[in-house]
C-alpha positions as CSV (number, residue, x, y, z in Angstrom):
1,M,6.9,-7.0,-6.6
2,A,9.0,-4.4,-4.7
3,L,9.5,-1.1,-5.1
4,F,12.1,1.4,-4.2
5,G,12.2,5.4,-3.1
6,N,11.1,8.0,-1.2
7,A,8.3,7.1,-0.1
8,H,5.6,9.8,1.9
9,T,2.1,9.7,3.2
10,V,-0.3,11.4,0.8
11,D,-3.5,13.1,2.3
12,P,-6.5,10.6,2.3
13,D,-9.1,13.5,1.1
14,K,-6.2,14.3,-2.1
15,A,-6.3,10.8,-2.4
16,Q,-10.0,9.7,-2.6
17,Q,-10.4,13.1,-4.9
18,D,-7.5,11.2,-7.9
19,Y,-8.6,7.7,-7.6
20,A,-12.5,8.6,-7.1
21,R,-13.3,6.5,-10.6
22,L,-11.8,3.4,-8.7
23,L,-13.9,3.5,-5.7
24,G,-16.8,1.5,-4.9
25,Q,-19.9,3.8,-4.0
26,G,-19.3,5.2,-0.3
27,E,-16.1,3.9,-0.1
28,Q,-13.4,6.3,1.6
29,V,-9.9,6.5,1.7
30,H,-8.2,6.3,5.4
31,A,-4.6,6.5,4.6
32,A,-2.2,6.4,1.4
33,F,0.9,6.5,0.9
34,L,3.3,7.4,-2.5
35,L,6.1,5.3,-3.3
36,I,8.1,7.2,-5.8
37,R,5.3,6.4,-9.1
38,D,3.4,3.8,-7.6
39,T,0.3,4.6,-4.8
40,I,-0.6,2.5,-1.7
41,L,-4.1,3.0,-0.7
42,F,-6.2,1.8,2.2
43,T,-10.1,2.1,2.4
44,D,-12.4,1.0,4.6
45,R,-13.2,-2.0,2.2
46,R,-9.8,-3.4,0.7
47,L,-6.2,-2.1,0.1
48,L,-5.7,-1.0,-3.2
49,L,-2.1,-0.7,-5.0
50,V,-1.6,1.5,-7.9
51,D,1.0,0.0,-9.9
52,K,2.9,2.6,-12.3
53,Q,4.2,0.3,-15.3
54,G,6.6,1.6,-18.3
55,I,8.9,4.5,-18.7
56,T,6.3,6.8,-19.4
57,G,3.9,5.4,-16.3
58,K,0.9,5.9,-18.6
59,K,0.0,2.0,-18.1
60,V,-1.3,1.1,-14.8
61,E,-2.3,-1.9,-13.0
62,Y,-4.9,-1.1,-10.0
63,H,-4.8,-4.1,-7.6
64,S,-7.3,-5.1,-5.6
65,V,-6.8,-6.9,-2.5
66,P,-10.1,-7.2,-0.1
67,Y,-8.9,-7.6,3.4
68,R,-10.6,-10.9,4.2
69,S,-8.1,-12.2,1.7
70,I,-5.1,-10.9,3.3
71,T,-3.9,-14.2,5.4
72,H,-1.0,-12.7,7.3
73,F,1.3,-9.8,6.8
74,A,5.2,-8.6,8.1
75,V,6.8,-5.4,8.9
76,E,10.5,-5.4,8.4
77,T,12.1,-2.4,10.1
78,A,14.8,0.1,8.7
79,G,18.2,-0.9,10.3
80,T,21.4,1.0,10.4
81,F,22.7,0.0,7.3
82,D,19.6,-1.0,5.8
83,L,17.8,2.1,5.3
84,D,14.3,1.2,4.0
85,A,11.4,-0.8,5.8
86,E,9.4,-3.3,4.1
87,L,6.4,-4.7,4.1
88,K,4.9,-8.1,3.0
89,I,1.2,-9.3,2.8
90,W,0.1,-12.8,1.8
91,I,-3.2,-13.4,0.2
92,S,-5.2,-16.5,0.3
93,G,-4.1,-18.9,-2.7
94,S,-0.7,-16.7,-3.5
95,A,2.7,-18.4,-2.0
96,A,4.4,-15.3,-2.7
97,P,4.2,-12.1,-0.8
98,I,3.3,-8.6,-2.0
99,Q,5.7,-6.6,-0.9
100,K,6.6,-3.1,-0.7
101,T,9.7,-0.8,0.4
102,F,9.7,2.2,1.9
103,T,12.0,4.6,3.1
104,K,12.6,6.3,6.8
105,G,10.3,9.1,5.7
106,V,7.5,7.0,6.1
107,D,6.5,5.0,9.9
108,I,6.3,1.4,9.1
109,Y,4.8,1.2,12.5
110,E,1.9,3.6,11.1
111,V,1.5,1.2,8.0
112,Q,1.3,-1.9,10.2
113,A,-1.2,-0.5,12.8
114,I,-3.7,0.6,9.8
115,L,-3.6,-2.8,8.3
116,T,-3.9,-4.5,11.6
117,Q,-7.3,-2.0,11.9
118,F,-8.5,-3.3,9.0
119,V,-7.6,-6.9,8.8
120,T,-8.8,-7.4,12.2
121,R,-12.4,-6.4,11.6
């Protein structure tokens, strides 16, 4: 599942309010990124992928990934001709990684550092 387009950071407090119904009691959003219509939330408990589907985007899939189920991940930085950076996350029990694409508007090293902070706990 790859996404293309303008990615940018979202204020964690705003993401906390916008997605409050999806969060468990006391769960806190530490970082959030918007990729066109989709959103990636890093909470203190899990990675939450919000995938808007269809033409209108009214159908939404919420994919919750507990950090403990992430077996490994990789980042690929943007190059001279390839302007997009990519994050790949492998989850136990699944051979194919979840893939997210970021434009140069997001520091992929920051995304990797946030993921490292939670996965290595």
